[in-house]
N, CA, C and O atoms as a CHARMM CRD file, in Angstrom:
* protein
*
  220
    1    1 MET  N    -17.83800  24.21000 -28.66500 PROA 1      0.00000
    2    1 MET  CA   -16.93200  23.54800 -28.19800 PROA 1      0.00000
    3    1 MET  C    -16.42100  22.78400 -28.20300 PROA 1      0.00000
    4    1 MET  O    -16.71000  21.71900 -28.74900 PROA 1      0.00000
    5    2 ALA  N    -14.88200  23.19900 -27.21900 PROA 2      0.00000
    6    2 ALA  CA   -14.49600  22.01200 -27.30100 PROA 2      0.00000
    7    2 ALA  C    -14.65300  21.37500 -25.32700 PROA 2      0.00000
    8    2 ALA  O    -14.93500  21.83000 -24.21800 PROA 2      0.00000
    9    3 LYS  N    -14.32800  20.35100 -25.85000 PROA 3      0.00000
   10    3 LYS  CA   -14.39700  19.08100 -24.80000 PROA 3      0.00000
   11    3 LYS  C    -13.17100  19.36200 -24.00000 PROA 3      0.00000
   12    3 LYS  O    -12.45300  20.21400 -24.52200 PROA 3      0.00000
   13    4 ASN  N    -12.78200  18.91900 -22.97800 PROA 4      0.00000
   14    4 ASN  CA   -11.00400  18.70800 -22.32800 PROA 4      0.00000
   15    4 ASN  C    -11.42800  18.26600 -21.41800 PROA 4      0.00000
   16    4 ASN  O    -12.19400  18.38800 -20.46100 PROA 4      0.00000
   17    5 LYS  N    -10.08100  17.13400 -22.41600 PROA 5      0.00000
   18    5 LYS  CA    -9.41500  15.68900 -21.83600 PROA 5      0.00000
   19    5 LYS  C     -9.06700  15.47800 -20.89200 PROA 5      0.00000
   20    5 LYS  O     -9.28200  14.27000 -20.78900 PROA 5      0.00000
   21    6 TYR  N     -8.55800  15.85500 -19.86000 PROA 6      0.00000
   22    6 TYR  CA    -7.49100  16.79800 -19.91600 PROA 6      0.00000
   23    6 TYR  C     -7.47900  14.86000 -18.51900 PROA 6      0.00000
   24    6 TYR  O     -6.70400  13.92700 -18.30700 PROA 6      0.00000
   25    7 LYS  N     -9.06100  15.38100 -17.95000 PROA 7      0.00000
   26    7 LYS  CA    -9.52100  14.35200 -16.46200 PROA 7      0.00000
   27    7 LYS  C     -8.97900  12.42300 -17.73300 PROA 7      0.00000
   28    7 LYS  O     -8.28900  11.41400 -17.58900 PROA 7      0.00000
   29    8 GLU  N     -9.57300  12.82800 -18.42700 PROA 8      0.00000
   30    8 GLU  CA    -9.36700  10.93300 -19.17900 PROA 8      0.00000
   31    8 GLU  C     -8.15400  10.95100 -20.11800 PROA 8      0.00000
   32    8 GLU  O     -8.24300  10.18400 -21.07800 PROA 8      0.00000
   33    9 LYS  N     -6.80100  11.84100 -19.99600 PROA 9      0.00000
   34    9 LYS  CA    -5.76700  11.70600 -20.19600 PROA 9      0.00000
   35    9 LYS  C     -4.71400  11.36200 -19.11800 PROA 9      0.00000
   36    9 LYS  O     -3.58800  10.93300 -19.36700 PROA 9      0.00000
   37   10 HSD  N     -5.21300  11.60100 -17.91000 PROA 10     0.00000
   38   10 HSD  CA    -4.76500  11.34800 -16.26400 PROA 10     0.00000
   39   10 HSD  C     -5.04000  10.47400 -16.00400 PROA 10     0.00000
   40   10 HSD  O     -4.08000   9.75100 -15.73900 PROA 10     0.00000
   41   11 MET  N     -6.35400   9.84200 -15.86300 PROA 11     0.00000
   42   11 MET  CA    -7.11200   8.37100 -15.22600 PROA 11     0.00000
   43   11 MET  C     -5.94200   8.07600 -15.05100 PROA 11     0.00000
   44   11 MET  O     -5.50100   8.59700 -14.02700 PROA 11     0.00000
   45   12 ALA  N     -4.66500   6.99300 -16.01600 PROA 12     0.00000
   46   12 ALA  CA    -4.34200   5.86700 -15.43000 PROA 12     0.00000
   47   12 ALA  C     -3.16100   6.83600 -14.52000 PROA 12     0.00000
   48   12 ALA  O     -2.59800   6.37900 -13.52500 PROA 12     0.00000
   49   13 MET  N     -3.00200   7.72200 -14.85700 PROA 13     0.00000
   50   13 MET  CA    -1.11400   8.13500 -13.86700 PROA 13     0.00000
   51   13 MET  C     -2.09200   7.81800 -12.72500 PROA 13     0.00000
   52   13 MET  O     -3.30000   8.04900 -12.76900 PROA 13     0.00000
   53   14 PRO  N     -1.37100   7.21600 -11.61200 PROA 14     0.00000
   54   14 PRO  CA    -1.91400   7.30300 -10.73900 PROA 14     0.00000
   55   14 PRO  C     -1.40500   8.23700  -9.24900 PROA 14     0.00000
   56   14 PRO  O     -0.37400   8.89000  -9.08900 PROA 14     0.00000
   57   15 ILE  N     -2.27000   8.06100  -8.52700 PROA 15     0.00000
   58   15 ILE  CA    -2.21600   9.27600  -7.20900 PROA 15     0.00000
   59   15 ILE  C     -0.97800   8.45900  -6.37600 PROA 15     0.00000
   60   15 ILE  O     -0.01800   8.53900  -7.14200 PROA 15     0.00000
   61   16 GLU  N     -0.80900   8.16100  -5.89400 PROA 16     0.00000
   62   16 GLU  CA     0.38700   7.74200  -4.70800 PROA 16     0.00000
   63   16 GLU  C      1.44000   7.31400  -4.83200 PROA 16     0.00000
   64   16 GLU  O      1.97300   7.62900  -5.89600 PROA 16     0.00000
   65   17 LYS  N      2.06000   6.64700  -4.12600 PROA 17     0.00000
   66   17 LYS  CA     3.04700   5.97800  -4.46200 PROA 17     0.00000
   67   17 LYS  C      3.24200   4.76800  -3.26900 PROA 17     0.00000
   68   17 LYS  O      3.13500   4.85000  -2.04500 PROA 17     0.00000
   69   18 HSD  N      3.42800   4.12300  -3.76200 PROA 18     0.00000
   70   18 HSD  CA     2.98300   1.79700  -2.89700 PROA 18     0.00000
   71   18 HSD  C      4.42000   1.74400  -2.54500 PROA 18     0.00000
   72   18 HSD  O      4.79900   0.67900  -2.05900 PROA 18     0.00000
   73   19 ASP  N      5.18100   2.56700  -2.67700 PROA 19     0.00000
   74   19 ASP  CA     6.51300   1.38400  -2.36400 PROA 19     0.00000
   75   19 ASP  C      7.06000   1.51800  -0.96200 PROA 19     0.00000
   76   19 ASP  O      8.15800   1.07400  -0.62700 PROA 19     0.00000
   77   20 THR  N      6.04200   2.29900   0.01200 PROA 20     0.00000
   78   20 THR  CA     7.15300   2.86400   1.36000 PROA 20     0.00000
   79   20 THR  C      5.17300   2.16400   2.31100 PROA 20     0.00000
   80   20 THR  O      4.98000   2.35100   3.51200 PROA 20     0.00000
   81   21 ALA  N      4.19200   1.51500   1.47200 PROA 21     0.00000
   82   21 ALA  CA     2.98400   1.04000   1.92200 PROA 21     0.00000
   83   21 ALA  C      3.62000  -0.20700   3.12500 PROA 21     0.00000
   84   21 ALA  O      4.79500  -0.57000   3.16700 PROA 21     0.00000
   85   22 ALA  N      2.42300  -0.74500   4.10300 PROA 22     0.00000
   86   22 ALA  CA     2.82700  -1.36300   4.91000 PROA 22     0.00000
   87   22 ALA  C      3.05500  -2.77600   4.48800 PROA 22     0.00000
   88   22 ALA  O      3.86100  -3.55400   4.99900 PROA 22     0.00000
   89   23 TRP  N      1.98700  -3.08600   3.17300 PROA 23     0.00000
   90   23 TRP  CA     2.42900  -4.45000   2.61000 PROA 23     0.00000
   91   23 TRP  C      3.22200  -3.79100   1.49000 PROA 23     0.00000
   92   23 TRP  O      2.84500  -4.35400   0.46200 PROA 23     0.00000
   93   24 ALA  N      3.85300  -3.15800   1.28000 PROA 24     0.00000
   94   24 ALA  CA     5.35700  -3.00400   0.60300 PROA 24     0.00000
   95   24 ALA  C      5.86600  -4.07200   0.62500 PROA 24     0.00000
   96   24 ALA  O      5.85000  -4.74200  -0.40700 PROA 24     0.00000
   97   25 ASN  N      6.53400  -4.61900   1.90900 PROA 25     0.00000
   98   25 ASN  CA     7.51100  -5.15900   2.02400 PROA 25     0.00000
   99   25 ASN  C      6.96100  -7.57900   2.82600 PROA 25     0.00000
  100   25 ASN  O      6.93200  -8.41800   3.72700 PROA 25     0.00000
  101   26 ILE  N      6.68700  -7.15300   1.26200 PROA 26     0.00000
  102   26 ILE  CA     5.70800  -9.08400   1.50400 PROA 26     0.00000
  103   26 ILE  C      6.97200  -9.74900   1.78500 PROA 26     0.00000
  104   26 ILE  O      8.02800  -9.18000   1.51000 PROA 26     0.00000
  105   27 GLU  N      6.94700 -11.18400   2.43500 PROA 27     0.00000
  106   27 GLU  CA     7.89300 -12.18900   2.77300 PROA 27     0.00000
  107   27 GLU  C      7.17900 -13.16200   1.83700 PROA 27     0.00000
  108   27 GLU  O      7.89500 -13.89600   1.15600 PROA 27     0.00000
  109   28 ARG  N      5.66700 -13.26800   1.70900 PROA 28     0.00000
  110   28 ARG  CA     5.23200 -14.60100   1.19600 PROA 28     0.00000
  111   28 ARG  C      3.74000 -13.77800   1.29700 PROA 28     0.00000
  112   28 ARG  O      3.27500 -12.87800   1.99600 PROA 28     0.00000
  113   29 LYS  N      3.15400 -14.86300  -0.12900 PROA 29     0.00000
  114   29 LYS  CA     1.77200 -15.08400   0.04500 PROA 29     0.00000
  115   29 LYS  C      1.72700 -15.84500  -0.42100 PROA 29     0.00000
  116   29 LYS  O      2.41800 -16.58200  -1.12400 PROA 29     0.00000
  117   30 LYS  N      0.08300 -15.66800   0.25300 PROA 30     0.00000
  118   30 LYS  CA    -1.22000 -17.39900   0.76100 PROA 30     0.00000
  119   30 LYS  C     -1.31900 -18.01500  -0.46700 PROA 30     0.00000
  120   30 LYS  O     -1.62500 -17.14100  -1.27800 PROA 30     0.00000
  121   31 PRO  N     -1.18300 -19.37500  -1.15200 PROA 31     0.00000
  122   31 PRO  CA    -1.49500 -19.63700  -2.53900 PROA 31     0.00000
  123   31 PRO  C     -2.62300 -19.78500  -3.13100 PROA 31     0.00000
  124   31 PRO  O     -2.82000 -19.86500  -4.34400 PROA 31     0.00000
  125   32 GLU  N     -3.83200 -19.84500  -1.76900 PROA 32     0.00000
  126   32 GLU  CA    -5.17000 -20.29200  -2.55300 PROA 32     0.00000
  127   32 GLU  C     -5.60100 -18.07500  -2.34100 PROA 32     0.00000
  128   32 GLU  O     -5.73300 -17.41900  -3.37500 PROA 32     0.00000
  129   33 SER  N     -5.70100 -17.54600  -1.28000 PROA 33     0.00000
  130   33 SER  CA    -6.38200 -16.27400  -1.38300 PROA 33     0.00000
  131   33 SER  C     -5.08400 -15.67900  -2.01100 PROA 33     0.00000
  132   33 SER  O     -5.41000 -15.95800  -3.16400 PROA 33     0.00000
  133   34 GLY  N     -4.06800 -15.17700  -2.13800 PROA 34     0.00000
  134   34 GLY  CA    -3.15500 -14.38700  -2.68900 PROA 34     0.00000
  135   34 GLY  C     -2.95800 -13.31000  -1.91700 PROA 34     0.00000
  136   34 GLY  O     -2.47700 -12.25300  -2.32400 PROA 34     0.00000
  137   35 VAL  N     -3.54800 -13.68200  -0.06800 PROA 35     0.00000
  138   35 VAL  CA    -3.32800 -12.82000   0.39600 PROA 35     0.00000
  139   35 VAL  C     -1.12500 -12.64600   0.97700 PROA 35     0.00000
  140   35 VAL  O     -0.17600 -13.42700   0.91000 PROA 35     0.00000
  141   36 THR  N     -1.26200 -11.50200   1.36900 PROA 36     0.00000
  142   36 THR  CA     0.02600 -11.32600   1.35200 PROA 36     0.00000
  143   36 THR  C      0.42300 -11.16500   3.39900 PROA 36     0.00000
  144   36 THR  O     -0.34900 -10.99100   4.34100 PROA 36     0.00000
  145   37 GLU  N      2.09800 -11.34400   3.34400 PROA 37     0.00000
  146   37 GLU  CA     1.92400 -11.68400   4.97500 PROA 37     0.00000
  147   37 GLU  C      3.17200 -10.62100   4.81800 PROA 37     0.00000
  148   37 GLU  O      3.78300 -10.42700   3.76700 PROA 37     0.00000
  149   38 PRO  N      3.44400  -9.92300   6.17200 PROA 38     0.00000
  150   38 PRO  CA     4.77700  -9.15500   6.16000 PROA 38     0.00000
  151   38 PRO  C      5.66400 -10.14700   6.71300 PROA 38     0.00000
  152   38 PRO  O      5.62400 -11.37400   6.79900 PROA 38     0.00000
  153   39 SER  N      6.76800  -8.92600   7.18900 PROA 39     0.00000
  154   39 SER  CA     7.98300  -9.96300   8.04100 PROA 39     0.00000
  155   39 SER  C      8.01700  -9.96000   8.99100 PROA 39     0.00000
  156   39 SER  O      7.27200  -9.02900   9.29800 PROA 39     0.00000
  157   40 GLU  N      8.37900 -10.36600   9.83300 PROA 40     0.00000
  158   40 GLU  CA     8.20100 -10.90000  11.16700 PROA 40     0.00000
  159   40 GLU  C      8.35200  -9.42900  11.69200 PROA 40     0.00000
  160   40 GLU  O      7.74000  -8.72100  12.49200 PROA 40     0.00000
  161   41 PHE  N      9.88100  -9.23900  10.55000 PROA 41     0.00000
  162   41 PHE  CA    10.43700  -7.21500  11.41700 PROA 41     0.00000
  163   41 PHE  C      9.42500  -6.58800  11.22800 PROA 41     0.00000
  164   41 PHE  O      9.53700  -5.54700  11.87500 PROA 41     0.00000
  165   42 GLN  N      7.96400  -6.62600  10.42400 PROA 42     0.00000
  166   42 GLN  CA     7.64400  -5.17700  10.05000 PROA 42     0.00000
  167   42 GLN  C      6.13400  -5.22100  11.09700 PROA 42     0.00000
  168   42 GLN  O      5.35800  -4.49200  11.71500 PROA 42     0.00000
  169   43 VAL  N      6.50200  -7.08400  10.64100 PROA 43     0.00000
  170   43 VAL  CA     4.86700  -6.94000  12.32400 PROA 43     0.00000
  171   43 VAL  C      5.14700  -6.06500  13.79200 PROA 43     0.00000
  172   43 VAL  O      4.46200  -5.40800  14.57600 PROA 43     0.00000
  173   44 ARG  N      6.59900  -6.48200  13.65400 PROA 44     0.00000
  174   44 ARG  CA     6.95100  -6.19800  14.81000 PROA 44     0.00000
  175   44 ARG  C      7.23900  -4.48900  15.31800 PROA 44     0.00000
  176   44 ARG  O      6.96000  -4.09500  16.45000 PROA 44     0.00000
  177   45 ASN  N      7.86300  -3.58000  14.20300 PROA 45     0.00000
  178   45 ASN  CA     7.34600  -2.45800  13.34900 PROA 45     0.00000
  179   45 ASN  C      6.44500  -1.98600  14.24900 PROA 45     0.00000
  180   45 ASN  O      6.45600  -1.51100  15.38500 PROA 45     0.00000
  181   46 ALA  N      5.09100  -2.45700  12.78000 PROA 46     0.00000
  182   46 ALA  CA     3.44500  -2.20000  13.35800 PROA 46     0.00000
  183   46 ALA  C      3.40200  -1.37000  15.07400 PROA 46     0.00000
  184   46 ALA  O      3.40100  -0.26000  15.60800 PROA 46     0.00000
  185   47 LYS  N      3.37100  -2.93000  15.39500 PROA 47     0.00000
  186   47 LYS  CA     3.56200  -3.13400  16.95400 PROA 47     0.00000
  187   47 LYS  C      3.79800  -1.95600  17.73000 PROA 47     0.00000
  188   47 LYS  O      3.11600  -1.28500  18.50400 PROA 47     0.00000
  189   48 ASP  N      5.23100  -1.89400  17.19300 PROA 48     0.00000
  190   48 ASP  CA     5.77800  -0.68200  17.91100 PROA 48     0.00000
  191   48 ASP  C      5.12200   0.82200  17.94200 PROA 48     0.00000
  192   48 ASP  O      4.92100   1.69300  18.78800 PROA 48     0.00000
  193   49 TYR  N      4.89000   0.61800  16.45100 PROA 49     0.00000
  194   49 TYR  CA     4.32600   2.44700  15.70600 PROA 49     0.00000
  195   49 TYR  C      2.95000   2.96000  16.69900 PROA 49     0.00000
  196   49 TYR  O      2.70200   3.99800  17.31200 PROA 49     0.00000
  197   50 VAL  N      2.07800   1.39700  16.46000 PROA 50     0.00000
  198   50 VAL  CA     0.83000   1.67700  17.37000 PROA 50     0.00000
  199   50 VAL  C      1.00900   2.10400  19.01800 PROA 50     0.00000
  200   50 VAL  O      0.35100   2.90500  19.68200 PROA 50     0.00000
  201   51 ASP  N      1.72100   1.57400  19.25500 PROA 51     0.00000
  202   51 ASP  CA     1.67700   0.92900  20.83600 PROA 51     0.00000
  203   51 ASP  C      2.66100   2.28200  21.37500 PROA 51     0.00000
  204   51 ASP  O      2.54900   2.47700  22.58600 PROA 51     0.00000
  205   52 ALA  N      3.70000   3.33200  20.57300 PROA 52     0.00000
  206   52 ALA  CA     3.78600   4.63200  20.89100 PROA 52     0.00000
  207   52 ALA  C      2.94600   5.56800  20.63700 PROA 52     0.00000
  208   52 ALA  O      2.81900   6.48600  21.44800 PROA 52     0.00000
  209   53 ASN  N      2.25000   5.53800  19.54500 PROA 53     0.00000
  210   53 ASN  CA     0.91200   6.37000  19.49100 PROA 53     0.00000
  211   53 ASN  C     -0.44900   6.12100  19.81500 PROA 53     0.00000
  212   53 ASN  O     -1.56700   6.48300  19.44800 PROA 53     0.00000
  213   54 GLN  N      0.22500   5.15200  20.87800 PROA 54     0.00000
  214   54 GLN  CA    -2.29200   5.10200  21.85500 PROA 54     0.00000
  215   54 GLN  C     -2.09100   6.49100  22.33400 PROA 54     0.00000
  216   54 GLN  O     -1.28700   7.17300  21.69900 PROA 54     0.00000
  217   55 LYS  N     -2.46800   6.82200  22.97200 PROA 55     0.00000
  218   55 LYS  CA    -3.37300   7.68400  24.42600 PROA 55     0.00000
  219   55 LYS  C     -3.04300   7.13000  25.73100 PROA 55     0.00000
  220   55 LYS  O     -3.55800   7.59500  26.74700 PROA 55     0.00000
């Protein structure tokens, strides 16, 4: 019986695109921890989005 190798072949392919993710617009990176910081513009956009979508 032949094994199905489909899963093994396609495990390396990314499932989603990260181009439009919240962390895609990186302004700077903290040197020790490697944590990224978005620009002030992106932070304001995120706050406006949250405020507009609250109940």
